[in-house]
N, CA, C and O atoms as a CHARMM CRD file, in Angstrom:
* protein
*
  244
    1    1 MET  N    102.11400 -17.04800 154.38600 PROA 1      0.00000
    2    1 MET  CA   101.57600 -18.01500 155.30400 PROA 1      0.00000
    3    1 MET  C    102.11300 -17.77400 156.71700 PROA 1      0.00000
    4    1 MET  O    101.45300 -18.08500 157.70900 PROA 1      0.00000
    5    2 TYR  N    103.30400 -17.22300 156.78400 PROA 2      0.00000
    6    2 TYR  CA   103.84600 -16.89400 158.10400 PROA 2      0.00000
    7    2 TYR  C    103.02200 -15.78800 158.76100 PROA 2      0.00000
    8    2 TYR  O    102.86800 -15.76300 159.98200 PROA 2      0.00000
    9    3 PHE  N    102.49800 -14.88100 157.95000 PROA 3      0.00000
   10    3 PHE  CA   101.63700 -13.82300 158.47800 PROA 3      0.00000
   11    3 PHE  C    100.39300 -14.42700 159.12400 PROA 3      0.00000
   12    3 PHE  O     99.96200 -13.97900 160.18600 PROA 3      0.00000
   13    4 VAL  N     99.82800 -15.42700 158.49300 PROA 4      0.00000
   14    4 VAL  CA    98.64700 -16.10300 159.04600 PROA 4      0.00000
   15    4 VAL  C     99.00100 -16.80000 160.35400 PROA 4      0.00000
   16    4 VAL  O     98.22300 -16.76900 161.30700 PROA 4      0.00000
   17    5 ALA  N    100.17800 -17.43000 160.40300 PROA 5      0.00000
   18    5 ALA  CA   100.60200 -18.11300 161.62900 PROA 5      0.00000
   19    5 ALA  C    100.77800 -17.12000 162.77000 PROA 5      0.00000
   20    5 ALA  O    100.37900 -17.40100 163.90000 PROA 5      0.00000
   21    6 VAL  N    101.36900 -15.96600 162.48900 PROA 6      0.00000
   22    6 VAL  CA   101.55900 -14.95200 163.52800 PROA 6      0.00000
   23    6 VAL  C    100.21200 -14.37800 163.97100 PROA 6      0.00000
   24    6 VAL  O     99.99800 -14.13300 165.15900 PROA 6      0.00000
   25    7 ALA  N     99.31100 -14.16800 163.02200 PROA 7      0.00000
   26    7 ALA  CA    97.98000 -13.65400 163.36400 PROA 7      0.00000
   27    7 ALA  C     97.22300 -14.65200 164.24300 PROA 7      0.00000
   28    7 ALA  O     96.57700 -14.25600 165.21300 PROA 7      0.00000
   29    8 LEU  N     97.29700 -15.93100 163.91300 PROA 8      0.00000
   30    8 LEU  CA    96.62800 -16.94200 164.72600 PROA 8      0.00000
   31    8 LEU  C     97.27400 -17.07600 166.10500 PROA 8      0.00000
   32    8 LEU  O     96.58700 -17.34600 167.09100 PROA 8      0.00000
   33    9 LEU  N     98.57600 -16.89000 166.17300 PROA 9      0.00000
   34    9 LEU  CA    99.25300 -16.91900 167.46300 PROA 9      0.00000
   35    9 LEU  C     98.77500 -15.76200 168.34400 PROA 9      0.00000
   36    9 LEU  O     98.54400 -15.93700 169.54100 PROA 9      0.00000
   37   10 GLY  N     98.63100 -14.59300 167.74600 PROA 10     0.00000
   38   10 GLY  CA    98.09600 -13.44400 168.48400 PROA 10     0.00000
   39   10 GLY  C     96.66100 -13.66300 168.92800 PROA 10     0.00000
   40   10 GLY  O     96.29200 -13.30600 170.04700 PROA 10     0.00000
   41   11 LEU  N     95.85300 -14.24600 168.05900 PROA 11     0.00000
   42   11 LEU  CA    94.46300 -14.53500 168.42300 PROA 11     0.00000
   43   11 LEU  C     94.37700 -15.57400 169.53400 PROA 11     0.00000
   44   11 LEU  O     93.49500 -15.50500 170.39000 PROA 11     0.00000
   45   12 SER  N     95.28500 -16.52700 169.51800 PROA 12     0.00000
   46   12 SER  CA    95.30900 -17.51300 170.58400 PROA 12     0.00000
   47   12 SER  C     95.57300 -16.84800 171.92600 PROA 12     0.00000
   48   12 SER  O     94.93100 -17.17500 172.92500 PROA 12     0.00000
   49   13 GLY  N     96.51400 -15.92000 171.94800 PROA 13     0.00000
   50   13 GLY  CA    96.78300 -15.16800 173.18200 PROA 13     0.00000
   51   13 GLY  C     95.59600 -14.32700 173.61200 PROA 13     0.00000
   52   13 GLY  O     95.29600 -14.22400 174.80200 PROA 13     0.00000
   53   14 LEU  N     94.91800 -13.72500 172.63800 PROA 14     0.00000
   54   14 LEU  CA    93.72900 -12.93000 172.94200 PROA 14     0.00000
   55   14 LEU  C     92.63200 -13.79000 173.55300 PROA 14     0.00000
   56   14 LEU  O     92.02600 -13.40400 174.55200 PROA 14     0.00000
   57   15 PHE  N     92.37300 -14.95000 172.96300 PROA 15     0.00000
   58   15 PHE  CA    91.33500 -15.83000 173.49000 PROA 15     0.00000
   59   15 PHE  C     91.71400 -16.39000 174.85300 PROA 15     0.00000
   60   15 PHE  O     90.84900 -16.57900 175.70800 PROA 15     0.00000
   61   16 TYR  N     93.00700 -16.65800 175.06400 PROA 16     0.00000
   62   16 TYR  CA    93.45300 -17.12400 176.37600 PROA 16     0.00000
   63   16 TYR  C     93.20600 -16.05800 177.43600 PROA 16     0.00000
   64   16 TYR  O     92.68700 -16.35000 178.51300 PROA 16     0.00000
   65   17 SER  N     93.58200 -14.82100 177.12300 PROA 17     0.00000
   66   17 SER  CA    93.39000 -13.72400 178.07000 PROA 17     0.00000
   67   17 SER  C     91.91100 -13.45500 178.32500 PROA 17     0.00000
   68   17 SER  O     91.50800 -13.19700 179.45800 PROA 17     0.00000
   69   18 ALA  N     91.11300 -13.51700 177.27700 PROA 18     0.00000
   70   18 ALA  CA    89.68000 -13.28000 177.43700 PROA 18     0.00000
   71   18 ALA  C     89.02900 -14.40000 178.24100 PROA 18     0.00000
   72   18 ALA  O     88.11900 -14.14800 179.03100 PROA 18     0.00000
   73   19 GLY  N     89.48500 -15.62100 178.04700 PROA 19     0.00000
   74   19 GLY  CA    88.91500 -16.74400 178.77100 PROA 19     0.00000
   75   19 GLY  C     89.23700 -16.71900 180.25000 PROA 19     0.00000
   76   19 GLY  O     88.48700 -17.26000 181.06300 PROA 19     0.00000
   77   20 HSD  N     90.35200 -16.09300 180.60500 PROA 20     0.00000
   78   20 HSD  CA    90.73700 -15.99300 182.01400 PROA 20     0.00000
   79   20 HSD  C     90.37500 -14.63000 182.61400 PROA 20     0.00000
   80   20 HSD  O     90.83700 -14.28500 183.70100 PROA 20     0.00000
   81   21 HSD  N     89.55100 -13.86500 181.90500 PROA 21     0.00000
   82   21 HSD  CA    89.02800 -12.56800 182.37700 PROA 21     0.00000
   83   21 HSD  C     90.14800 -11.59000 182.73700 PROA 21     0.00000
   84   21 HSD  O     90.09800 -10.93100 183.77600 PROA 21     0.00000
   85   22 GLU  N     91.15300 -11.50200 181.87200 PROA 22     0.00000
   86   22 GLU  CA    92.28300 -10.62600 182.14200 PROA 22     0.00000
   87   22 GLU  C     92.23400  -9.31000 181.36900 PROA 22     0.00000
   88   22 GLU  O     93.05000  -8.42300 181.62200 PROA 22     0.00000
   89   23 ILE  N     91.29800  -9.16400 180.43700 PROA 23     0.00000
   90   23 ILE  CA    91.28800  -7.94000 179.62300 PROA 23     0.00000
   91   23 ILE  C     90.00100  -7.14000 179.77200 PROA 23     0.00000
   92   23 ILE  O     89.67700  -6.32300 178.91000 PROA 23     0.00000
   93   24 GLY  N     89.27400  -7.36100 180.84000 PROA 24     0.00000
   94   24 GLY  CA    88.13100  -6.51800 181.16700 PROA 24     0.00000
   95   24 GLY  C     86.90200  -6.74800 180.30600 PROA 24     0.00000
   96   24 GLY  O     86.59900  -7.87400 179.91200 PROA 24     0.00000
   97   25 SER  N     86.20600  -5.66900 180.02600 PROA 25     0.00000
   98   25 SER  CA    84.93200  -5.76700 179.30500 PROA 25     0.00000
   99   25 SER  C     85.12100  -6.16900 177.85100 PROA 25     0.00000
  100   25 SER  O     84.20800  -6.73000 177.24400 PROA 25     0.00000
  101   26 PHE  N     86.28700  -5.89200 177.28200 PROA 26     0.00000
  102   26 PHE  CA    86.55200  -6.33300 175.90800 PROA 26     0.00000
  103   26 PHE  C     86.57100  -7.85500 175.83700 PROA 26     0.00000
  104   26 PHE  O     86.12600  -8.43700 174.84700 PROA 26     0.00000
  105   27 GLY  N     87.07800  -8.49600 176.87100 PROA 27     0.00000
  106   27 GLY  CA    87.11400  -9.95800 176.91400 PROA 27     0.00000
  107   27 GLY  C     85.73300 -10.57900 176.93700 PROA 27     0.00000
  108   27 GLY  O     85.52300 -11.66200 176.39100 PROA 27     0.00000
  109   28 VAL  N     84.78500  -9.88900 177.57300 PROA 28     0.00000
  110   28 VAL  CA    83.40900 -10.39100 177.61300 PROA 28     0.00000
  111   28 VAL  C     82.81900 -10.42000 176.21000 PROA 28     0.00000
  112   28 VAL  O     82.16400 -11.39000 175.82900 PROA 28     0.00000
  113   29 SER  N     83.04800  -9.35600 175.43700 PROA 29     0.00000
  114   29 SER  CA    82.50800  -9.33100 174.07500 PROA 29     0.00000
  115   29 SER  C     83.23700 -10.31200 173.17000 PROA 29     0.00000
  116   29 SER  O     82.62700 -10.86600 172.25600 PROA 29     0.00000
  117   30 VAL  N     84.52700 -10.54100 173.40100 PROA 30     0.00000
  118   30 VAL  CA    85.26200 -11.53000 172.61000 PROA 30     0.00000
  119   30 VAL  C     84.70400 -12.92100 172.88300 PROA 30     0.00000
  120   30 VAL  O     84.48800 -13.69900 171.95400 PROA 30     0.00000
  121   31 CYS  N     84.47200 -13.23200 174.14200 PROA 31     0.00000
  122   31 CYS  CA    83.97200 -14.56000 174.49000 PROA 31     0.00000
  123   31 CYS  C     82.50400 -14.74700 174.11700 PROA 31     0.00000
  124   31 CYS  O     82.03600 -15.88300 174.02800 PROA 31     0.00000
  125   32 THR  N     81.77900 -13.67100 173.89900 PROA 32     0.00000
  126   32 THR  CA    80.40600 -13.79200 173.43500 PROA 32     0.00000
  127   32 THR  C     80.37000 -14.37200 172.02300 PROA 32     0.00000
  128   32 THR  O     79.52700 -15.21600 171.72200 PROA 32     0.00000
  129   33 TYR  N     81.27300 -13.92700 171.16300 PROA 33     0.00000
  130   33 TYR  CA    81.29100 -14.38200 169.77500 PROA 33     0.00000
  131   33 TYR  C     82.16900 -15.60400 169.56000 PROA 33     0.00000
  132   33 TYR  O     81.93700 -16.35100 168.61000 PROA 33     0.00000
  133   34 GLY  N     83.15900 -15.83600 170.39400 PROA 34     0.00000
  134   34 GLY  CA    84.05900 -16.96400 170.21600 PROA 34     0.00000
  135   34 GLY  C     84.19500 -17.78900 171.47300 PROA 34     0.00000
  136   34 GLY  O     85.30700 -18.03900 171.93800 PROA 34     0.00000
  137   35 SER  N     83.06700 -18.21900 172.03200 PROA 35     0.00000
  138   35 SER  CA    83.10300 -18.90400 173.32500 PROA 35     0.00000
  139   35 SER  C     83.84900 -20.23100 173.25700 PROA 35     0.00000
  140   35 SER  O     84.49600 -20.62000 174.22900 PROA 35     0.00000
  141   36 ALA  N     83.77300 -20.93100 172.13400 PROA 36     0.00000
  142   36 ALA  CA    84.50000 -22.19600 172.01300 PROA 36     0.00000
  143   36 ALA  C     86.00500 -21.96200 172.05400 PROA 36     0.00000
  144   36 ALA  O     86.74900 -22.78300 172.59100 PROA 36     0.00000
  145   37 PHE  N     86.45000 -20.85500 171.49400 PROA 37     0.00000
  146   37 PHE  CA    87.87600 -20.55200 171.48000 PROA 37     0.00000
  147   37 PHE  C     88.34100 -20.00100 172.82500 PROA 37     0.00000
  148   37 PHE  O     89.50400 -20.17800 173.18900 PROA 37     0.00000
  149   38 CYS  N     87.46400 -19.34200 173.56500 PROA 38     0.00000
  150   38 CYS  CA    87.82000 -18.87600 174.91200 PROA 38     0.00000
  151   38 CYS  C     87.95200 -20.05800 175.86400 PROA 38     0.00000
  152   38 CYS  O     88.79600 -20.04600 176.76000 PROA 38     0.00000
  153   39 ASP  N     87.12600 -21.06800 175.67300 PROA 39     0.00000
  154   39 ASP  CA    87.20500 -22.25400 176.51800 PROA 39     0.00000
  155   39 ASP  C     88.44300 -23.08200 176.21100 PROA 39     0.00000
  156   39 ASP  O     89.02200 -23.68400 177.11600 PROA 39     0.00000
  157   40 ASN  N     88.85900 -23.12200 174.94300 PROA 40     0.00000
  158   40 ASN  CA    90.00100 -23.93600 174.54900 PROA 40     0.00000
  159   40 ASN  C     90.81900 -23.20100 173.48600 PROA 40     0.00000
  160   40 ASN  O     90.64400 -23.46100 172.29600 PROA 40     0.00000
  161   41 PRO  N     91.71100 -22.28500 173.89100 PROA 41     0.00000
  162   41 PRO  CA    92.50000 -21.53700 172.90200 PROA 41     0.00000
  163   41 PRO  C     93.56600 -22.38100 172.21800 PROA 41     0.00000
  164   41 PRO  O     94.21900 -21.91200 171.28500 PROA 41     0.00000
  165   42 MET  N     93.75100 -23.61800 172.66900 PROA 42     0.00000
  166   42 MET  CA    94.72900 -24.50100 172.02500 PROA 42     0.00000
  167   42 MET  C     94.30700 -24.84700 170.59500 PROA 42     0.00000
  168   42 MET  O     95.15000 -25.21000 169.77500 PROA 42     0.00000
  169   43 ILE  N     93.02000 -24.73800 170.29300 PROA 43     0.00000
  170   43 ILE  CA    92.54800 -24.97900 168.93500 PROA 43     0.00000
  171   43 ILE  C     93.18000 -23.96400 167.98500 PROA 43     0.00000
  172   43 ILE  O     93.66400 -24.33100 166.91400 PROA 43     0.00000
  173   44 VAL  N     93.17300 -22.70800 168.37000 PROA 44     0.00000
  174   44 VAL  CA    93.74100 -21.65000 167.54000 PROA 44     0.00000
  175   44 VAL  C     95.26300 -21.78000 167.50400 PROA 44     0.00000
  176   44 VAL  O     95.87700 -21.52900 166.46700 PROA 44     0.00000
  177   45 LEU  N     95.87300 -22.16700 168.61400 PROA 45     0.00000
  178   45 LEU  CA    97.31500 -22.34900 168.66300 PROA 45     0.00000
  179   45 LEU  C     97.74300 -23.50400 167.75600 PROA 45     0.00000
  180   45 LEU  O     98.78600 -23.42500 167.10800 PROA 45     0.00000
  181   46 ALA  N     96.95900 -24.55800 167.70600 PROA 46     0.00000
  182   46 ALA  CA    97.25200 -25.66500 166.80200 PROA 46     0.00000
  183   46 ALA  C     97.14300 -25.20900 165.34900 PROA 46     0.00000
  184   46 ALA  O     97.94200 -25.61900 164.50700 PROA 46     0.00000
  185   47 GLY  N     96.16800 -24.37000 165.05600 PROA 47     0.00000
  186   47 GLY  CA    96.04800 -23.81700 163.70600 PROA 47     0.00000
  187   47 GLY  C     97.25400 -22.96600 163.33800 PROA 47     0.00000
  188   47 GLY  O     97.70500 -22.98400 162.19200 PROA 47     0.00000
  189   48 ALA  N     97.78000 -22.21900 164.30700 PROA 48     0.00000
  190   48 ALA  CA    98.97800 -21.41100 164.06300 PROA 48     0.00000
  191   48 ALA  C    100.17300 -22.31100 163.76000 PROA 48     0.00000
  192   48 ALA  O    100.96900 -22.02000 162.86800 PROA 48     0.00000
  193   49 GLY  N    100.29000 -23.39000 164.49800 PROA 49     0.00000
  194   49 GLY  CA   101.37400 -24.33600 164.24200 PROA 49     0.00000
  195   49 GLY  C    101.25900 -24.98400 162.87700 PROA 49     0.00000
  196   49 GLY  O    102.25800 -25.14400 162.17400 PROA 49     0.00000
  197   50 LEU  N    100.04900 -25.35600 162.49900 PROA 50     0.00000
  198   50 LEU  CA    99.84300 -25.94200 161.16900 PROA 50     0.00000
  199   50 LEU  C    100.13200 -24.94200 160.05700 PROA 50     0.00000
  200   50 LEU  O    100.69600 -25.30800 159.02600 PROA 50     0.00000
  201   51 ALA  N     99.75300 -23.68700 160.25500 PROA 51     0.00000
  202   51 ALA  CA   100.02200 -22.66000 159.25300 PROA 51     0.00000
  203   51 ALA  C    101.52200 -22.41900 159.12000 PROA 51     0.00000
  204   51 ALA  O    102.02400 -22.23300 158.01200 PROA 51     0.00000
  205   52 ALA  N    102.23900 -22.42100 160.24000 PROA 52     0.00000
  206   52 ALA  CA   103.69500 -22.23900 160.18800 PROA 52     0.00000
  207   52 ALA  C    104.36200 -23.42800 159.49800 PROA 52     0.00000
  208   52 ALA  O    105.27800 -23.25300 158.69400 PROA 52     0.00000
  209   53 ALA  N    103.90100 -24.63000 159.81500 PROA 53     0.00000
  210   53 ALA  CA   104.45700 -25.81900 159.16900 PROA 53     0.00000
  211   53 ALA  C    104.17900 -25.80900 157.67000 PROA 53     0.00000
  212   53 ALA  O    105.04500 -26.16500 156.87100 PROA 53     0.00000
  213   54 TRP  N    102.97500 -25.40000 157.29400 PROA 54     0.00000
  214   54 TRP  CA   102.63100 -25.31300 155.87400 PROA 54     0.00000
  215   54 TRP  C    103.47800 -24.24800 155.18500 PROA 54     0.00000
  216   54 TRP  O    103.92100 -24.44500 154.05400 PROA 54     0.00000
  217   55 GLY  N    103.70300 -23.13100 155.85200 PROA 55     0.00000
  218   55 GLY  CA   104.55100 -22.08900 155.29000 PROA 55     0.00000
  219   55 GLY  C    105.96800 -22.56900 155.06700 PROA 55     0.00000
  220   55 GLY  O    106.59100 -22.22400 154.06200 PROA 55     0.00000
  221   56 MET  N    106.48800 -23.36100 155.99300 PROA 56     0.00000
  222   56 MET  CA   107.83800 -23.90900 155.81500 PROA 56     0.00000
  223   56 MET  C    107.85100 -24.94500 154.69500 PROA 56     0.00000
  224   56 MET  O    108.84400 -25.07100 153.97800 PROA 56     0.00000
  225   57 PHE  N    106.76800 -25.67700 154.54200 PROA 57     0.00000
  226   57 PHE  CA   106.70100 -26.72500 153.53100 PROA 57     0.00000
  227   57 PHE  C    106.65600 -26.15200 152.11900 PROA 57     0.00000
  228   57 PHE  O    107.28100 -26.70100 151.21200 PROA 57     0.00000
  229   58 VAL  N    105.93000 -25.06200 151.92100 PROA 58     0.00000
  230   58 VAL  CA   105.75200 -24.53100 150.57500 PROA 58     0.00000
  231   58 VAL  C    106.69700 -23.37200 150.25500 PROA 58     0.00000
  232   58 VAL  O    106.62700 -22.80600 149.16400 PROA 58     0.00000
  233   59 SER  N    107.57300 -23.01500 151.18500 PROA 59     0.00000
  234   59 SER  CA   108.48300 -21.88800 150.90800 PROA 59     0.00000
  235   59 SER  C    109.51000 -22.29000 149.85000 PROA 59     0.00000
  236   59 SER  O    110.01800 -23.41100 149.83800 PROA 59     0.00000
  237   60 VAL  N    109.79400 -21.34100 148.97000 PROA 60     0.00000
  238   60 VAL  CA   110.75300 -21.56500 147.89300 PROA 60     0.00000
  239   60 VAL  C    111.96600 -20.72000 148.17500 PROA 60     0.00000
  240   60 VAL  O    111.85700 -19.51200 148.38300 PROA 60     0.00000
  241   61 ARG  N    113.10000 -21.33800 148.18300 PROA 61     0.00000
  242   61 ARG  CA   114.34600 -20.59100 148.42000 PROA 61     0.00000
  243   61 ARG  C    115.28900 -20.77900 147.28800 PROA 61     0.00000
  244   61 ARG  O    116.39000 -20.23000 147.30400 PROA 61     0.00000
């Protein structure tokens, strides 16, 4: 579950960069398919936080 949280954290950064036109033509294609996430990358960041919290909740030590 931590892997999912890290992946979502990376995607949040990608959508943030694409939404602010910082990664060139690749950002245009990213925002074409995920325009809602480019407008508000906090949605993906919240999902990363929930995944990390869930991972801590279900971890067995």
